[in-house]
C-alpha positions, -999 to +999 in steps of 0.1 A: +676+878+158+681+846+140+698+816+155+733+810+140+737+784+114+766+762+111+780+736+086+790+705+106+804+671+103+818+640+125+851+624+120+858+589+132+891+578+149+925+597+145+926+611+108+952+638+109+947+646+070+912+652+074+915+671+107+939+695+089+916+700+060+888+709+084+907+730+107+923+748+078+890+759+064+877+774+097+862+744+115+865+736+153+860+707+172+824+711+194+815+676+206+828+640+212+814+607+210+828+572+213+822+539+200+823+513+230+826+474+229+822+448+256+833+411+252+802+387+261+829+360+270+834+380+303+809+375+331+780+401+333+773+421+366+744+417+388+719+443+379+685+439+394+654+456+382+642+485+404+611+476+423+577+484+407+589+476+372+588+444+351+600+433+316+574+420+294+577+403+259+574+427+231+540+422+211+527+443+181+501+462+205+531+476+224+549+490+192+535+526+193+539+528+230+575+521+228+582+543+203+565+571+219+583+569+251+618+566+233+609+597+217+600+616+248+632+601+267+654+615+242+641+650+241+668+666+264+693+650+240+719+666+218+704+667+183+669+658+192+645+664+162+608+656+165+600+626+145+571+622+119+548+595+113+567+587+083+595+581+108+575+557+126+566+536+098+603+535+085+609+522+121+586+493+120+601+483+084+637+485+090+648+451+086+682+453+106+671+473+137+634+463+144+642+434+165+615+430+190+627+396+199+658+412+212+645+442+231+642+447+266+616+471+275+602+477+313+570+488+323+559+503+353+534+477+371+510+503+388+508+528+360+512+507+328+534+530+311+569+521+295+597+530+321+627+523+300+641+501+270+673+491+252+665+478+217+693+457+206+697+446+169+725+425+152+739+436+117+745+402+102+756+418+071+784+439+086+793+408+108+799+387+077+819+415+058+839+420+091+843+388+102+831+394+135+802+386+160+787+417+172+754+428+185+742+464+192+729+472+224+713+506+214+682+529+218+688+529+256+664+553+273+650+557+305+617+580+310+623+608+334+603+595+365+622+562+365+658+575+362+685+572+388+672+539+400+693+513+381+667+507+353+689+513+324+718+492+339+694+461+346+682+465+311+714+467+294+727+435+312+694+418+304+702+428+266+737+414+269+723+381+281+699+379+251+729+385+226+748+356+245+719+335+239+720+342+202+758+330+202+770+368+200+806+373+211+807+412+217+782+439+224+786+474+212+773+510+213+777+545+208+775+573+233+776+613+233+803+621+257+782+649+271+752+628+274+729+646+301+726+615+321+757+600+326+756+572+303+793+570+296+800+562+333+771+536+331+786+519+303+818+516+317+807+502+350+792+473+330+824+466+314+822+486+282+854+499+268+860+529+243+870+515+209+869+546+190+863+584+194+843+607+170+844+644+170+820+668+155+834+700+137+816+728+129+820+765+115+795+794+109+777+797+079+788+828+065+759+845+049+761+871+020+746+905+031+712+912+015+711+945-007 
């Protein structure tokens, strides 16, 4: 038979009116996420790279391999959709998130493959509008052979060090509460605190019978 179809939406924070509207229309909460923030004025934890990997400055010949490694790492995450070549070109041309000078990418020394990455960016327009100094440590991924070795932790701490060097005062990220790789615990361990909860609501699409 066909897979069920759903209408879905995300709500951020505590919005009783919107919640009542959705639940009254048959929507139910199905998934949770968190926005997390960490002050960069506080000392960063010690987080050495695991043996056998090294961080290299990102150069243009690395772009495609970094992109493909990220896509592979996220295949087992909620909501994954296989990207297209148009998505790759849009990624290369995004003026806000495409900041290779901020990225921390680890390479396996023996195989020469990308092991993991954190691709930070700074939303200067949003910072000016909200009068804050925030950098985003996002697009955090570790490929399967290099998981459970402390690599994501090391890359995340190095990413925050780079933001500090750019005079940024706080780091932020978003996380799926049900991330299969224990991301929420990792982020809390390096000092991130939950700033906001978001909730996914969904209800089935009720189809008209075919006559």
